[in-house]
PAZA-698066 format. One record per residue (C-alpha): residue number from 1; residue in three letters; x, y, z. Coordinates in Angstrom, 3 decimals. Layout:
<r i="NUM" aa="ALA" c1="X" c2="Y" c3="Z"/>
...
//
This chain:
<r i="1" aa="ILE" c1="-8.033" c2="0.190" c3="-8.339"/>
<r i="2" aa="ALA" c1="-10.891" c2="0.920" c3="-5.993"/>
<r i="3" aa="GLY" c1="-10.725" c2="-0.123" c3="-2.371"/>
<r i="4" aa="THR" c1="-8.466" c2="0.160" c3="0.625"/>
<r i="5" aa="VAL" c1="-5.833" c2="-2.264" c3="1.803"/>
<r i="6" aa="ARG" c1="-6.340" c2="-2.589" c3="5.558"/>
<r i="7" aa="PHE" c1="-3.759" c2="-3.609" c3="8.138"/>
<r i="8" aa="LYS" c1="-3.746" c2="-4.491" c3="11.815"/>
<r i="9" aa="GLN" c1="-3.345" c2="-1.311" c3="13.816"/>
<r i="10" aa="GLU" c1="0.279" c2="-0.137" c3="13.944"/>
<r i="11" aa="LEU" c1="1.434" c2="-3.309" c3="12.151"/>
<r i="12" aa="ASP" c1="2.258" c2="-4.393" c3="8.615"/>
<r i="13" aa="GLU" c1="-0.050" c2="-7.427" c3="8.778"/>
<r i="14" aa="ILE" c1="-2.654" c2="-7.307" c3="6.014"/>
<r i="15" aa="LEU" c1="-6.180" c2="-7.913" c3="7.284"/>
<r i="16" aa="PRO" c1="-8.107" c2="-10.799" c3="5.660"/>
<r i="17" aa="GLU" c1="-10.802" c2="-8.393" c3="4.414"/>
<r i="18" aa="SER" c1="-8.193" c2="-6.886" c3="2.062"/>
<r i="19" aa="LEU" c1="-7.195" c2="-10.139" c3="0.398"/>
<r i="20" aa="PRO" c1="-9.924" c2="-10.114" c3="-2.296"/>
<r i="21" aa="LEU" c1="-8.784" c2="-6.635" c3="-3.343"/>
<r i="22" aa="LEU" c1="-5.143" c2="-7.734" c3="-3.504"/>
<r i="23" aa="ASP" c1="-6.167" c2="-10.857" c3="-5.423"/>
<r i="24" aa="ASP" c1="-7.837" c2="-8.557" c3="-7.967"/>
<r i="25" aa="VAL" c1="-4.691" c2="-6.409" c3="-8.176"/>
<r i="26" aa="ALA" c1="-2.539" c2="-9.515" c3="-8.695"/>
<r i="27" aa="ALA" c1="-4.873" c2="-10.785" c3="-11.441"/>
<r i="28" aa="LEU" c1="-4.834" c2="-7.386" c3="-13.139"/>
<r i="29" aa="LEU" c1="-1.041" c2="-7.211" c3="-13.070"/>
<r i="30" aa="ARG" c1="-0.662" c2="-10.785" c3="-14.325"/>
<r i="31" aa="ALA" c1="-3.028" c2="-10.012" c3="-17.213"/>
<r i="32" aa="GLN" c1="-1.573" c2="-6.609" c3="-18.098"/>
<r i="33" aa="LYS" c1="1.989" c2="-7.445" c3="-19.083"/>
<r i="34" aa="LYS" c1="2.333" c2="-3.989" c3="-20.640"/>
<r i="35" aa="LEU" c1="2.558" c2="-2.591" c3="-17.091"/>
<r i="36" aa="LYS" c1="6.291" c2="-3.118" c3="-16.706"/>
<r i="37" aa="ARG" c1="6.891" c2="-1.370" c3="-13.372"/>
<r i="38" aa="VAL" c1="4.447" c2="-0.566" c3="-10.572"/>
<r i="39" aa="GLN" c1="5.324" c2="1.192" c3="-7.354"/>
<r i="40" aa="VAL" c1="3.425" c2="0.181" c3="-4.225"/>
<r i="41" aa="GLU" c1="3.293" c2="3.230" c3="-1.963"/>
<r i="42" aa="GLY" c1="2.543" c2="3.142" c3="1.750"/>
<r i="43" aa="HIS" c1="1.084" c2="6.182" c3="3.538"/>
<r i="44" aa="THR" c1="0.126" c2="6.897" c3="7.154"/>
<r i="45" aa="ASP" c1="-1.714" c2="9.523" c3="9.130"/>
<r i="46" aa="ARG" c1="0.256" c2="11.908" c3="11.338"/>
<r i="47" aa="LEU" c1="-0.328" c2="10.108" c3="14.636"/>
<r i="48" aa="GLY" c1="2.944" c2="8.824" c3="16.074"/>
<r i="49" aa="SER" c1="6.463" c2="9.920" c3="15.267"/>
<r i="50" aa="LYS" c1="7.492" c2="10.808" c3="11.731"/>
<r i="51" aa="ARG" c1="10.279" c2="8.212" c3="11.873"/>
<r i="52" aa="ASP" c1="7.928" c2="5.435" c3="13.021"/>
<r i="53" aa="ASN" c1="5.310" c2="6.398" c3="10.418"/>
<r i="54" aa="LEU" c1="7.901" c2="6.329" c3="7.647"/>
<r i="55" aa="ALA" c1="9.101" c2="2.884" c3="8.725"/>
<r i="56" aa="LEU" c1="5.537" c2="1.550" c3="9.052"/>
<r i="57" aa="SER" c1="4.523" c2="2.866" c3="5.641"/>
<r i="58" aa="LYS" c1="7.538" c2="1.153" c3="4.046"/>
<r i="59" aa="LYS" c1="6.823" c2="-2.137" c3="5.846"/>
<r i="60" aa="ARG" c1="3.217" c2="-2.053" c3="4.666"/>
<r i="61" aa="ALA" c1="4.256" c2="-1.418" c3="1.060"/>
<r i="62" aa="VAL" c1="6.756" c2="-4.296" c3="1.312"/>
<r i="63" aa="ALA" c1="4.012" c2="-6.565" c3="2.716"/>
<r i="64" aa="VAL" c1="1.763" c2="-5.775" c3="-0.258"/>
<r i="65" aa="VAL" c1="4.597" c2="-6.429" c3="-2.717"/>
<r i="66" aa="ALA" c1="5.286" c2="-9.772" c3="-1.002"/>
<r i="67" aa="TYR" c1="1.616" c2="-10.731" c3="-1.278"/>
<r i="68" aa="LEU" c1="1.501" c2="-9.860" c3="-4.971"/>
<r i="69" aa="VAL" c1="4.682" c2="-11.836" c3="-5.652"/>
<r i="70" aa="GLU" c1="3.244" c2="-14.831" c3="-3.781"/>
<r i="71" aa="HIS" c1="0.253" c2="-14.588" c3="-6.117"/>
<r i="72" aa="GLY" c1="2.138" c2="-14.688" c3="-9.386"/>
<r i="73" aa="VAL" c1="3.323" c2="-11.138" c3="-10.070"/>
<r i="74" aa="SER" c1="6.988" c2="-10.915" c3="-11.036"/>
<r i="75" aa="ARG" c1="9.071" c2="-9.235" c3="-8.330"/>
<r i="76" aa="LYS" c1="10.957" c2="-7.414" c3="-11.094"/>
<r i="77" aa="ARG" c1="7.792" c2="-5.457" c3="-11.901"/>
<r i="78" aa="LEU" c1="7.226" c2="-4.163" c3="-8.371"/>
<r i="79" aa="THR" c1="8.893" c2="-1.674" c3="-6.081"/>
<r i="80" aa="ALA" c1="7.897" c2="-0.599" c3="-2.565"/>
<r i="81" aa="LYS" c1="8.131" c2="2.939" c3="-1.208"/>
<r i="82" aa="GLY" c1="7.059" c2="4.352" c3="2.128"/>
<r i="83" aa="TYR" c1="6.020" c2="7.984" c3="2.395"/>
<r i="84" aa="GLY" c1="4.867" c2="8.024" c3="6.003"/>
<r i="85" aa="GLU" c1="2.735" c2="11.075" c3="6.723"/>
<r i="86" aa="THR" c1="4.280" c2="13.291" c3="4.031"/>
<r i="87" aa="ARG" c1="1.528" c2="12.998" c3="1.402"/>
<r i="88" aa="PRO" c1="-1.867" c2="13.350" c3="3.061"/>
<r i="89" aa="ILE" c1="-4.989" c2="13.334" c3="0.900"/>
<r i="90" aa="ALA" c1="-7.273" c2="14.551" c3="3.708"/>
<r i="91" aa="PRO" c1="-6.966" c2="16.652" c3="6.875"/>
<r i="92" aa="ASN" c1="-5.433" c2="14.757" c3="9.785"/>
<r i="93" aa="ASP" c1="-7.578" c2="16.472" c3="12.418"/>
<r i="94" aa="THR" c1="-10.549" c2="14.124" c3="12.029"/>
<r i="95" aa="ARG" c1="-10.852" c2="10.359" c3="12.375"/>
<r i="96" aa="GLU" c1="-12.225" c2="10.143" c3="8.836"/>
<r i="97" aa="GLY" c1="-9.348" c2="12.171" c3="7.423"/>
<r i="98" aa="ARG" c1="-6.741" c2="10.081" c3="9.200"/>
<r i="99" aa="GLU" c1="-8.429" c2="6.935" c3="7.926"/>
<r i="100" aa="GLN" c1="-8.178" c2="8.230" c3="4.341"/>
<r i="101" aa="ASN" c1="-4.505" c2="9.033" c3="4.829"/>
<r i="102" aa="ARG" c1="-3.707" c2="5.477" c3="5.988"/>
<r i="103" aa="ARG" c1="-3.553" c2="3.896" c3="2.575"/>
<r i="104" aa="VAL" c1="-1.596" c2="1.961" c3="-0.012"/>
<r i="105" aa="ALA" c1="-1.487" c2="3.398" c3="-3.502"/>
<r i="106" aa="PHE" c1="-0.322" c2="1.849" c3="-6.775"/>
<r i="107" aa="THR" c1="1.563" c2="4.042" c3="-9.231"/>
<r i="108" aa="ILE" c1="2.443" c2="2.890" c3="-12.746"/>
<r i="109" aa="LEU" c1="6.074" c2="3.822" c3="-13.400"/>
<r i="110" aa="LYS" c1="6.515" c2="2.153" c3="-16.782"/>
//
């Protein structure tokens, strides 16, 4: 899945520019019934408190799951997990790195 799910700053509200990507994800999951369990993972940069980042990352993952369910994906196939700032994929000392770390990832569990 290529692309980034974007949210309003410091909120769990999905930005409209991300809806086509999530529509594609929903279509893929509806078509691929062999994917029995997918984890939606929320990640943040390190700005803010660890506790707040963990909560925000979980809320964002839950928001993505809710969107996918609203668009025909069985809730039984999805789980949401927030990792906060614990799993960076880029350095947090640049704007570009922090932007890469603010992400939602999809992991096939089964």
